[in-house]
N, C-alpha and C positions, 0 to 999 in steps of 0.2 A: 259585124257591128260598124255602123258609120259614126264618125266623130264629127262633132259640131265644128263649123268653120271658125277659125281664129280671127281676131281683128285684122291681122296682116293678110289673111286669105281674102278678106273683104275689102282690102285696100286702105285700111286705117293705119295711121302711124301717129306718133307723138311729135307735134311740131316743136321746133326750137323755141326757147323762151323769148327770143327777140322778135318772133313773129307777132302780128297784131292780136290783141286780147279782146274778148267780149267783156270779161270782168275778172276781178280777183276775189277769191274766197279766203276767209280767215275764220278763226274761232276765238271766242272771248274767254279769257282766263277764268277758270272756275275755282271755287274753294276746294282744295285738295292737298295732298302731301307735297306736291311740287311748290305751290304758291302759298300755302297756309290757308287758314280759314278766317283769320281776322281781316276784315275789309275796311278797317278804320284808316283815316288819313295817315300816310307814312308807313303803313304796314307793307309787308312783302307783296300781298295780293294787290293792294292799291297801286304800288309801284309798278307791278307787272301790267296791270290794266292800263295805266297811263302810257307805258311803253308800247303796248300793242295798239292802243288808240292813236298814238303819234304816227305809227307806221300806216294804219288804216287811213287816217286823215290826209297824210301825204299822198298816198296812192290815189285817193278819191279826187284829187285835183287833176288826175290824168285819165282815169277810167273808173267805171262803176265798181263798187266794193260791196260784197255781202258778207256779213259776219254771222256765224252760227253761235248763238248763246245757249247755255244750258236751260233746261226746263225751269220756267219761273224767273229767269235772269235777264229778260230783255229790257226791263225797266232800268236795272242797274247798268246794263251795257249802254243804253242810250244816254245815261248821265256822263259817260266818258267819250262816246263816239261823236264824230262830226255828223250833223244832221243829214248830210248827203249819203251816209252809209246806211245800207239796208240791214235790218236785223231780223233773223229768223230763229225760232226756238226749236231745238232738238235735244234729246238726252245726250249729255256730253261728260267725258271723264277728264280731258285735258285740253290743251289749246295749240297743238302743233299741226296745223292744217296740212302742211307739206306731207306729213307722214300718215295722217289718218284719212285724208281726203282722196278723191280719185285722181288718177293720171288721165287727163283728157286727151282724146284722139280725134283726128279729122280724116276724111277720106278725099278731100279735094273736090268733092261733088256736093257740098252743102250739108253733109251729115256729121253729127257730133256723137262720139262714143266715149266710154270711160272704162279704163282698166281698174278693176276693184281688186287690189292685192289683198291677200290674207294679212290681217294685222293682229299681232299677239303681244303688244306691249314691248316692242324692241327686243324680241327674243325672250319673252316671258320673264322679264326682270321682276325681282321680288317686290319692288316698290310700285310697280306700274299697275294701273287698272284699265281694262279695255272692254268691259262688258258693253258699254255704249259706243266707245270710239271705233270698235270693229264694224259698226254699221254706218259710220258717218260718210264713208265713200259712196255707199248706196243712196243715202239721203241726199247728198249734194249732187250726185249724178242725176237723181230724179228731179230735183229742183231745177237743174239746168236743162232737162229734157234730153239727156244723153242715153244712148243705148248702152246697157251695162254688160260688161264681160268680166265675170268673176274668175280670178286666177287662184290656183292652189298654192302658188309661191308666196311664202311669207316675205314681204318686202315693204319698203316705205319710199315715199317720193324723194326723201333726202338721200336715199341710197343709190340714186341713178341720176345721170346727167347726159342729155343727148345733144347732138349737133344738128338734128333735123334732116340729116342726109345719110342716115344708116348706121351711125356710130353711137355707142353708149359707154359711159364710164361707170365702173362699179368697183367695189373693194372686196377682197377675199373674206374679210372678217365680218361682213354683213350678210351677203347672200349665202355664203357657205357656213354661217354661224350655226353650230349644233342646236342652239336655242331657237333658231328660226327654221332651218331646213335640214334636219338631221338626215344624213345618208345621201343627200343630193350631191351630184358631181357638177363640175364646171359646165360640162356639156348639157346636162339637164337644165341647169339654171339659164344658160344661154338660149336654149331652145324655147323656154317659157318666156323669157324677156323679149326675144325677137318676135315671137308669135303675138305678143301684146303691144309692143312698142313699134313694130314695123322696122326694126333695126336689123342689121346684117352682121355687124362686128361689135364684139364687146372687148374693151380694153380693161384688163384687170389690174388694179393697183393693190399693193400688198396690204395696206392698212390706212387708217385715217390718222387724225391728230391724237397726241398722247392723252390729253384730258378726256377725250371721248371714250376712254376705256376705264374711267372711274366708275364708281357705283351708279351714278345717274347719267352715264353717257349712252350713246347709241351703238357703241362698239365699232365705230369707224365710218360714219356717213361720208360719202364722197363730196357732198356739196359744201363742205367747209374746207376742203383741201385742194380741189381741182374742179374747174368748170369751163365748158366751151363758151367763148365769147363770139365766135363765128366759126363756120366750117374751117378746119385746119388750124385754128388758134385756140389754145388752152391756157387759161390763167391758173397758176399754181401758187399755193401758199408757201412762202419761204421764211424761215426764222434765221436772221443774220447772226444772232448771238449763240456761240457754241455752248454756252452754259444752259441753254434751254433744250429740253429733250426733243423738241420738234425740229431742231437744226438738222439732224441727220434724216429725219422723216422727209422734210421738204427737198433735201438734196437728192434722196433716192427716187422720189416720185418725179421730180423734174427730169432726171436722167432717163428714167424709164419712158416718160412721154416723148422726150426728144428722139428716142430710138424707135418710137411706135409710128405706125401708119393708120389712117382712118379707113372707113369702109370703101373708099375710092382708091386706096393705095397711096394717098398723099402723105408725105412726112408731116408731122405736127410741128408747128411753131409754138414755143412755150414762152409765155409772159410771166415772169416771176414777180409776185407782189409781196413785198416785205411786210412782215407782221408788225403791229404796233410796237412801240419801244417798251411798254410795260411788260414785265415778264411774269409777275406773280399777282394773285389776287390778295385781298386783305387777310385771308387765312394762311397765306404763304404758299398756296398751291400754284403750279404753273398754269397760266391762262392759255386758252385756245382762241383768243381774239383773232379774227380773220376777216380780211376784206373780200375773200372769195365768196362768202355767204351773202352776196348781193341779190337783188331782185330787179328784173327788167320789166318795165311797164310801158304802155303806149307813150312814147315821147320822153321817157325819163329812165334814169338808173337810180334805184333806191339803194344807197350804199351805207353799210354799217360804219358808224363813227364812234370813236372812243376817247374824244377830247385828247388826242395824241398828236405829236408832231408829224407822224406819218399819214394822218388822215388826208392832208392836202396832196401828198404825192400819189396816194391811191386814187383820189378824185381826178387828178390830172391824167393818170394812166387810163382811167375809164373814159375820160373826155376825149382822149386821142382815138380810142377804139370806137366810141359812139359820139362822133362830133355833132350829130343832129339831135341828141337827147340832152335834156337837162340833168345834171348830176345833183341829186338830193341826198344830203348827209343827214342821217337820223341816228341819234344816240342809241347804240345797241347794247351798251353795258348791262342794263337791267334784263335784257333778253338773254344774253350770254350767262348771266348769273343764275338763270333758271335752266340752262342746258342747251341753248341753241342761238340762232341768229335770225336776221330778217327773212332770209330765204326759207328757214324752217317754219315760219308762222304764216306763210302765204302759199297760195296755189293758183296758178293761172288757168283760166278757161279760154282757149283760143277762139278767135273769131272764125266762123265757117263761111 
């Protein structure tokens, strides 16, 4: 029996996020258990829609943006969104495009493809619905004209981060989660990731941030704790306050990455980004506010802001790494209140 060629066999790979984009894809918050069903002014759903729209409008100043709205919700979406943003209706459960959308791939010869991971509500979590969202990657890939490669690996875009030169960051508690891939070994996960991302080396982090293991967390997405900023340079979330449970998490991950090498055998340089000064949310729970969860677009860095004294230091750090890009600070607190950040609600389509 012959096996079908993988994306990597055909020369496809996932470009780094700092490579040029054709457009950004997002999803519009729907009435559900995450956002609530009341869309009146000041409601949780209204607040979320305003926050998502602020991100979309900021990105639209730099590159095209398409937002997927739920069936019958395009009119509501257009009331919030910048007129420059394109709205397309598809059946939708939630609004985390990084996780439900495709991972776009290019082959360097003008072709676009999409890795369509299996999506099961972040490990079949009791509160999640995914009857519609499990098809969004296929819908978006089709709208983009990408060749689809379906993977049997349960994975989300927030669970991976690549340097565009063969290295991928992952966490043990996501890809090896029994609720996602029961019985899979590291070797099996790596084989499937490399086949679809065109990578050659996986760097495994032991876990994500503490809050991500609460009832409504993702069980450890990497894109809130560590991210490549360029080949050989990784930004890591650090929590300076020993009273916060992520203090030890950040130290452990920074040390692990400093001891690691990438797919080319280069030692990694680690840029530690201190968490905002606020430690707890209004309910008294430890926050997972993180500057790592940024998003790179053509000519700009879309950076999570928290009305915090450390916002300026984070912006300065990104400006040093990306001197040719504008640093755009967007209030991410309403997004984090729903379980993610700016990177979690966006998905890049690379230019071919």
